[in-house]
Structures are given as structure tokens and as C-alpha cells.
C-alpha positions as CSV (number, residue, x, y, z in Angstrom):
1,M,83.6,266.9,183.8
2,R,86.4,265.2,181.9
3,T,90.0,266.4,182.1
4,F,91.9,266.5,179.0
5,R,95.2,265.9,181.0
6,Y,94.0,262.2,181.5
7,I,94.1,261.8,177.4
8,S,97.5,262.9,177.3
9,M,98.7,261.1,180.3
10,S,97.6,257.6,178.6
11,I,99.5,258.7,175.5
12,C,102.6,259.2,177.6
13,I,102.5,256.1,179.4
14,S,101.8,254.1,175.8
15,A,105.1,255.7,175.0
16,L,106.9,254.6,177.9
17,A,106.0,251.0,177.4
18,L,107.5,251.4,173.7
19,G,110.9,252.6,175.3
20,T,110.5,255.9,173.8
21,T,111.3,259.4,175.6
22,G,108.4,261.6,175.9
23,C,104.8,261.5,174.5
24,V,103.6,259.6,171.3
25,Y,100.9,261.7,169.4
26,S,98.7,260.0,166.9
27,A,97.3,261.4,163.6
28,D,94.4,262.5,165.2
29,D,96.4,264.9,167.3
30,E,97.1,266.8,164.2
31,V,95.3,270.0,163.2
32,V,95.8,271.1,159.7
33,G,99.4,271.1,159.4
34,K,100.1,271.5,163.4
35,K,100.6,269.2,166.1
36,V,99.5,269.8,169.5
37,D,102.5,270.9,171.7
38,P,103.0,268.4,174.5
39,A,104.3,270.8,176.6
40,S,101.1,273.3,176.3
41,E,98.7,270.9,177.2
42,W,96.4,272.0,174.5
43,E,94.0,269.0,173.1
44,A,92.6,268.9,169.9
45,I,88.7,268.5,170.3
46,F,87.9,268.1,166.8
47,N,89.9,265.1,165.1
48,G,89.4,266.6,161.6
49,K,87.8,263.7,160.0
50,N,84.4,263.4,161.6
51,L,82.0,264.7,163.9
52,D,82.8,262.1,166.7
53,G,82.1,263.7,170.3
54,W,79.9,266.5,168.8
55,T,76.0,266.8,168.8
56,V,74.0,269.1,166.5
57,N,71.1,271.0,167.4
58,L,68.7,272.6,165.2
59,A,65.5,274.5,165.7
60,G,62.4,272.7,164.9
61,Q,64.4,269.1,164.9
62,S,65.0,266.3,167.4
63,V,68.6,266.4,169.2
64,G,71.1,264.8,167.0
65,T,69.1,265.6,163.7
66,D,70.6,267.4,160.7
67,P,68.5,266.5,157.7
68,Y,69.9,269.4,155.8
69,N,73.9,268.6,156.2
70,T,74.1,272.0,158.0
71,F,77.4,271.1,159.6
72,S,79.7,268.8,157.9
73,V,83.7,267.7,157.8
74,R,85.6,269.0,154.7
75,D,89.5,269.1,154.5
76,N,90.0,269.1,158.1
77,K,87.6,271.7,158.9
78,I,84.0,272.0,160.4
79,V,81.7,273.6,157.5
80,V,78.7,275.2,157.8
81,S,77.1,274.9,154.7
82,Y,73.0,276.1,153.4
83,E,73.7,274.1,150.0
84,D,70.9,272.0,150.9
85,Y,68.4,274.0,152.2
86,D,65.3,275.7,150.1
87,A,64.9,278.6,152.5
88,F,66.4,279.2,156.1
89,D,63.1,279.6,157.8
90,G,64.2,280.4,161.2
91,Q,66.3,277.2,161.7
92,F,68.9,278.5,163.7
93,G,71.5,275.7,164.6
94,H,74.3,274.7,166.9
95,L,77.2,272.0,167.0
96,F,77.7,271.3,170.8
97,F,81.0,269.8,172.0
98,D,79.7,266.7,174.2
99,T,81.9,267.7,177.4
100,E,81.0,270.0,180.0
101,L,83.6,272.6,180.9
102,S,84.3,275.3,183.5
103,H,87.9,276.3,183.8
104,Y,89.5,276.1,180.3
105,K,91.0,278.2,177.4
106,L,89.6,277.6,173.7
107,R,91.4,278.5,170.6
108,L,90.2,278.0,167.0
109,E,90.1,279.7,163.6
110,Y,87.2,280.9,161.7
111,R,86.6,282.1,158.5
112,F,83.2,283.6,156.7
113,V,82.5,282.3,153.3
114,G,79.6,282.7,150.7
115,E,76.5,284.4,151.2
116,P,73.5,284.5,153.9
117,M,70.3,282.8,153.0
118,K,68.1,285.2,151.6
119,D,65.4,285.0,154.0
120,A,67.9,285.3,157.0
121,P,67.5,288.2,159.4
122,V,69.4,291.2,158.3
123,W,71.3,291.1,161.7
124,A,72.5,287.7,160.8
125,K,74.4,288.7,157.8
126,F,77.8,287.6,158.2
127,N,77.2,286.7,161.6
128,S,78.4,283.6,163.6
129,G,80.0,282.9,166.7
130,V,80.8,280.1,169.4
131,M,78.6,280.0,172.3
132,L,80.5,279.2,175.8
133,H,79.1,278.0,179.2
134,S,75.8,276.6,176.9
135,Q,73.1,274.9,178.5
136,P,73.0,271.0,177.0
137,P,71.2,270.3,173.9
138,S,68.9,268.2,175.5
139,S,67.3,271.0,177.7
140,M,66.6,273.1,174.8
141,K,63.0,273.5,173.6
142,N,62.2,272.1,170.2
143,D,61.9,275.4,168.6
144,Q,64.6,277.2,170.8
145,G,66.7,279.1,168.5
146,F,69.6,279.9,170.6
147,P,70.8,277.9,173.9
148,A,71.3,280.0,177.3
149,S,74.9,280.6,176.8
150,I,77.2,283.7,176.7
151,E,78.0,284.2,172.9
152,A,81.6,285.0,171.8
153,Q,80.0,286.8,168.3
154,F,81.9,286.8,165.1
155,L,81.0,289.4,162.4
156,A,83.1,289.8,159.2
157,L,83.3,292.6,156.5
158,S,81.7,292.3,153.3
159,N,83.0,295.5,151.7
160,A,85.6,298.0,153.2
161,A,82.9,300.7,153.8
162,E,81.2,298.6,156.6
163,D,82.3,299.5,160.2
164,R,82.0,296.4,162.2
165,T,83.5,294.7,165.3
166,T,84.3,291.3,166.1
167,A,84.7,289.3,169.1
168,N,81.6,290.9,170.7
169,F,79.6,289.3,173.5
170,C,75.8,288.6,173.3
171,T,73.7,287.2,176.2
172,P,71.0,285.0,175.6
173,G,69.5,283.6,178.7
174,T,72.4,285.0,180.9
175,K,73.6,288.6,182.0
176,V,77.1,289.5,182.7
177,S,79.1,292.5,184.0
178,F,80.9,294.7,181.8
179,E,83.7,297.1,183.3
180,G,82.0,296.6,186.7
181,V,78.4,297.2,185.5
182,V,75.6,294.7,185.3
183,N,74.9,294.8,181.3
184,E,71.5,295.4,180.3
185,N,71.8,294.9,176.8
186,H,71.5,292.0,174.5
187,C,75.0,292.5,173.1
188,I,78.2,294.2,174.0
189,N,80.5,295.5,171.1
190,S,84.3,295.3,171.3
191,N,86.4,297.7,169.6
192,T,88.3,295.2,167.7
193,P,87.5,295.6,163.9
194,A,86.1,292.6,162.1
195,L,88.1,291.4,159.2
196,P,86.8,290.6,155.5
197,V,85.1,287.7,154.2
198,G,87.2,285.1,153.4
199,D,90.0,285.7,155.7
200,W,91.1,283.1,158.4
201,V,90.8,284.7,162.0
202,E,92.5,283.4,165.4
203,F,90.2,283.4,168.3
204,E,91.0,282.6,171.7
205,A,88.7,282.6,175.3
206,H,89.7,282.0,178.5
207,V,87.0,281.0,180.8
208,K,87.5,280.8,184.5
209,G,83.9,279.4,185.9
210,S,81.4,282.0,186.8
211,E,84.4,284.8,187.2
212,F,85.2,285.8,183.9
213,I,85.6,285.1,180.2
214,T,87.9,287.1,178.0
215,L,88.0,287.0,174.3
216,S,91.0,287.5,171.8
217,I,91.5,287.8,168.1
218,N,94.8,287.2,166.5
219,G,96.6,287.3,169.8
220,Q,95.2,290.5,171.0
221,Q,92.5,291.1,174.0
222,A,89.4,292.0,172.7
223,M,87.0,291.7,175.6
224,K,86.4,290.8,179.3
225,V,83.2,290.3,181.0
226,T,82.7,289.4,184.7
227,E,80.0,287.7,187.2
228,L,78.4,285.5,184.7
229,M,74.7,284.8,185.6
230,W,71.6,283.0,183.9
231,N,68.8,285.1,183.1
232,P,65.3,283.3,182.7
233,E,63.9,286.3,181.8
234,E,65.8,287.0,178.7
235,E,63.9,286.2,175.5
236,F,66.3,284.2,173.6
237,G,67.2,281.9,176.1
238,G,64.1,279.7,176.6
239,G,63.6,280.2,180.3
240,Y,66.7,278.0,181.4
241,A,68.0,278.4,184.7
242,A,70.8,276.1,186.6
243,P,70.5,275.7,190.3
244,G,71.9,279.0,192.1
245,N,71.5,280.9,189.1
246,V,75.1,281.2,188.6
247,A,76.7,280.4,185.0
248,S,79.8,278.5,186.4
249,S,80.0,275.7,183.6
250,G,78.3,274.7,180.2
251,F,78.8,273.7,177.0
252,I,80.8,274.9,173.9
253,A,78.4,275.3,170.8
254,L,79.4,276.4,167.4
255,Q,76.7,278.7,165.5
256,A,74.8,277.9,162.4
257,E,73.1,281.6,162.0
258,S,72.1,281.5,158.1
259,Q,75.7,282.0,157.2
260,P,78.2,279.8,155.7
261,I,81.5,279.6,157.9
262,E,84.3,277.5,158.5
263,F,86.1,276.1,161.7
264,R,89.5,274.7,161.7
265,N,92.3,274.1,164.7
266,I,89.7,273.9,167.3
267,Q,91.5,273.1,170.5
268,I,91.1,273.0,174.6
269,K,93.6,273.8,177.5
270,D,92.1,272.6,180.4
271,L,92.7,274.7,183.5
272,S,90.4,272.9,185.8
273,M,93.4,271.9,188.2
274,I,95.0,275.3,188.3
275,T,93.6,277.9,191.2
276,Q,95.2,281.0,189.7
């Protein structure tokens, strides 16, 4: 697993060679009006310009192929769009960050925009998310809609009368414990109210190997699960299971689930050298 401290260290060495005090950050370290704080060790994993370091996988397509421009970069954002689709036709997609991770924090902002595809499942309306501890895209079956992973599910409100939550957990091809009990349901809902379509929402996940994942929305913890395991019998996971059956590491993947959505300010804090 790559540790992001190595990136920071090389920049610091370059700064010392120039006779400056402290670290120098290039334009690639900027994220939509913010700079990565050198003291916090947060690292931007999306450069705001292109999808270098990320790999797309759409159901029914070969890995790395995106003929409909589902994922693109606009105005420092990763944009999920269906402008080039005639119909959704079950083509669930994911954009994978290319580095496998185990102990880390992830933070990003998301907002739902536009309308879902008309032929999409009803449950996919204003529904997206980010997959944590995902299987690698190269191991997915060609027609597999979702990677085996632990999903942080994002939902939004299309009108004020809806009663929906966000930062829920779903478990395609996995199983977890919630409040000390192994969960038997596909999804576990939080008590955190979903925000309206069009609102930017701050999201953070804290992942500690197979021990736990916590999810937070706008600075407030929403959910926590423990005892992360692969579950090859679960219908959405494609039968994937890593050795030992313990889900201790994997990839981050942004969802394309028939709903236009935007992501920005995507950063990682590597915790692999921290034991507590």
C-alpha cells in the first residue's frame, strides 16, 4: 500500500533544497479554493484537472472503458453525467482510486444534481455513494453492477415532504456488525437526515482495517460498523472473497448509479503508521 507521507516528504526535501522554510505545495495540491494543510497530512487524491490515478468500470464494459463519458472533470469536480446515454439499461458504474488502502480517513464533498434516468430502478432515485474496502475493478465480472465492498450510501431529498437519511451503510458482497450484532440486512440506515438536491454535503469516513468504519456528515458522526467481513453469498457482490474472509483493505470507488452527482475536494489522510 502506498503511504501518502512519501509524497509530502519529497515536497519538503525539495523545499529545503531551495532554501525555504517548510513545505512547498504545487497547484496540484489545491482543491477548489483550499490548500492542503501541511500540518494535517491530508493529501488531495483528485487533482481537479483530469482522472489520472483513477480507473472507471461500468457494467457490461471492459475495465477502463467509458464510452458514454459517465465520469468527467468540470470546474475542479468529478461529474457523473448521463448526457450521452439513450437509456441507463442497468449500466451501474464506479470510478476507482488506484491505490489499495487499509487504515485511513477519507473526506469529500458531494451534491446531487439533475434528474435520475427514467429507466433506472426506483430505489436508485437521488441515490449514490462511495464504496470502501472495494474489491479491485480487475476482479469484477463483466456484468457485475456493484463491487464487493462496504458502501457509504448517499441519499438526497427531492422535496421537503420526503423522509430519508444519508450516510447509510450497504453491504454488497460483505457483512458487518452494527451495535454489536452481525447485520443481516443489505442496508443499515442512519439517523442523519438527507439534504436537498443541489446542496453540497461534507462527508468523512474513518476506516481502520477490518476493525471499524465510521461515517460523518457535516462534522457530525452518523454511523459506525465493526467486524468487516467478505460475504461471497451476498447477491450483489459477484461471489468475491479475499483470503481469510476478513475485509481488511480495498479500494475507494465513487458510484454512478443512474443519478447525476458531483464530487469535489477529495482527500485522504493515511493512518497506516498510526496504531491507535
